[in-house]
C-alpha positions, 0 to 999 in steps of 0.5 A, a space after each residue: 274681491 279678495 279682503 286683507 287686512 290688519 289685527 290690532 288695537 288702537 290702530 286708526 293711524 296705521 301705515 298697513 291700511 293706506 299703503 295697501 289700499 294705494 297699492 291696489 289701487 295703483 297695480 289695479 289689484 280688485 281687493 280691499 285692506 282693513 283694519 279690524 281694530 280689538 280690544 282682545 285677541 280672544 275676539 280674532 276668532 270672530 273676525 276669521 268667523 264673519 269675513 269672507 274672502 279674507 286672504 291674509 292679515 298683517 298683526 300689529 301691537 299687542 298681538 303679534 305674541 298671544 295671536 299665535 296659539 289661534 294659528 294653524 301652523 307656524 312658519 320656522 323663522 316666525 316660530 323661532 323668533 317667537 312673534 308673528 307678524 303676517 297671516 297668509 289663510 290657505 285655500 282650505 281656510 287654514 292659517 299659517 303665521 310668518 314674521 316679516 318684521 325680522 326680514 324689513 328690519 335687517 335689510 333696512 340696517 344693512 346701508 348704515 352698518 360698520 364694523 365697529 359695530 358690534 352690540 346693541 341694545 333694544 329698549 322694550 321687549 315686546 313682540 316687535 323686540 324679538 324679530 329685531 333680536 333674531 335680525 341683529 343676532 343673524 347680523 352677528 351683533 350681540 344683543 341686550 335688552 333694556 325694560 322697566 324691570 330685567 327679568 332675565 339674563 343679557 337685560 338691564 333695567 332703564 335706572 341700570 342703564 349707565 353711560 358707559 353701557 350706552 358707549 359700549 353699545 353703538 345700534 340703539 333700537 327703541 322697540 317701545 312706542 314712546 314719541 308716537 303722535 300726538 305724544 311727541 315729545 316722549 323718549 326712552 329714558 337713557 343716558 343720551 349723553 353716552 350716545 356719540 357720532 360712531 352710534 346707529 339709533 334706529 326707531 321703529 317709530 314712523 310718525 313723526 318722522 324724526 322722534 325725539 329719541 332720533 333727534 338726540 341722537 343726531 345732536 350727537 351726530 349718530 346716524 339715525 333712521 324711523 321704522 318707514 323703511 322697515 314697514 314698506 319691505 315687511 308689507 311687500 314681503 307679506 304680499 309675496 307669501 299672500 300672492 305665492 
């Protein structure tokens, strides 16, 4: 029986296990999908060594970047992005990394885009944010990051973010875990008074369905979308990679 799974930390809530287990059952696929919940990326080698019939893995927070040195090869796009969320294990046992987050985000955002959506703020600078930035740039949208410390050009701090900057960036993407169940009252600390009906607020968090971040946007008349569509799209893309 083929095996697939998810590498991450504190992932009991994960979308992937339920999604793929249901898919395998509905499509009569003889395979299993398991969570590999590890507290350090160093345990990854042991998973590969001891799990028989492993064909593919998804990778989530916080290992999308740190897993890269453990792979035998990395797809050109994933290398450009600097993060991996999908691993194919070849018949020879080689590990190849891909990024399907980029595909899932770009395809889920496309129906919401209008001509005035020229600039985006990305909240957070982890592995997921790199795929988001890549997808936005491919859609000809200027990108700025927001983090606790502005270490690079094009990075704002939360404390340095103004109402005018928020008004000027009409796509805002939350790539932080803030607002995830059970901490549903949490939200990124940005000047929400700068949000207008011309904005898109995109939250990679999908549990709850409407986070506090999205609710703030909704009250201002902005278009809002959570991360569920992106997750489904990237999961289906991963499945195609594992089976090609």
